C-alpha positions as a Markdown table, in Angstrom:
| # | Residue | x | y | z |
|---|---|---|---|---|
| 1 | Gly | 148.7 | 126.4 | -7.4 |
| 2 | Ile | 146.0 | 129.0 | -7.0 |
| 3 | Ala | 146.2 | 129.2 | -3.2 |
| 4 | Tyr | 150.0 | 129.5 | -3.2 |
| 5 | Ala | 149.9 | 132.3 | -5.8 |
| 6 | Val | 147.2 | 134.1 | -3.8 |
| 7 | Asp | 149.2 | 133.9 | -0.6 |
| 8 | Gln | 152.3 | 135.2 | -2.3 |
| 9 | Ile | 150.5 | 138.1 | -4.0 |
| 10 | Ile | 148.8 | 139.1 | -0.7 |
| 11 | Asp | 152.1 | 139.1 | 1.0 |
| 12 | Leu | 153.7 | 141.2 | -1.7 |
| 13 | Leu | 150.9 | 143.7 | -1.9 |
| 14 | Ser | 150.8 | 144.0 | 1.9 |
| 15 | Ser | 154.5 | 144.7 | 1.9 |
| 16 | Gly | 154.1 | 147.6 | -0.4 |
| 17 | Val | 154.9 | 146.2 | -3.8 |
| 18 | Asp | 153.4 | 148.4 | -6.5 |
| 19 | Gly | 152.1 | 145.5 | -8.6 |
| 20 | Val | 152.6 | 142.0 | -9.8 |
| 21 | His | 152.6 | 140.2 | -13.2 |
| 22 | Ile | 150.7 | 136.9 | -13.3 |
| 23 | Tyr | 151.9 | 134.2 | -15.8 |
| 24 | Thr | 149.4 | 131.4 | -16.1 |
| 25 | Met | 150.5 | 129.9 | -19.4 |
| 26 | Asn | 147.3 | 130.6 | -21.3 |
| 27 | Lys | 145.0 | 129.5 | -18.5 |
| 28 | Pro | 142.6 | 132.5 | -18.1 |
| 29 | Asp | 140.5 | 130.6 | -15.5 |
| 30 | Ala | 143.5 | 130.5 | -13.2 |
| 31 | Thr | 144.1 | 134.2 | -13.6 |
| 32 | Arg | 140.4 | 135.0 | -13.0 |
| 33 | Arg | 140.4 | 132.8 | -9.8 |
| 34 | Ile | 143.6 | 134.5 | -8.5 |
| 35 | Met | 142.2 | 138.0 | -9.2 |
| 36 | Glu | 138.9 | 137.1 | -7.5 |
| 37 | Asn | 140.8 | 135.9 | -4.4 |
| 38 | Ile | 142.9 | 139.0 | -4.1 |
| 39 | Ser | 140.2 | 141.5 | -4.9 |
| 40 | Cys | 139.5 | 142.5 | -1.2 |
| 41 | Val | 143.3 | 142.8 | -0.5 |
| 42 | Arg | 143.8 | 145.0 | -3.6 |
| 43 | Lys | 141.0 | 147.3 | -2.5 |
| 44 | Ala | 142.4 | 147.6 | 1.0 |
| 45 | Val | 145.9 | 148.3 | -0.3 |
| 46 | Cys | 144.6 | 150.9 | -2.8 |
| 47 | Arg | 142.8 | 152.8 | 0.0 |
| 48 | Lys | 145.9 | 153.1 | 2.2 |
| 49 | Glu | 147.5 | 156.4 | 2.3 |
| 50 | Pro | 151.1 | 156.5 | 1.2 |
| 51 | Gln | 153.7 | 156.1 | 4.0 |
| 52 | Arg | 155.9 | 159.0 | 4.8 |
């Protein structure tokens, strides 16, 4: 569940995907846990300069 989603999102963001949409079927705690787990990766990706 959560760990698998986090791994996928980290891989996608690290590969340059602009964003992701999270479907958790009305389970806000799952969304919160995912976002908490990817927060450091999101910050690192946002700080990167665009590739040329």
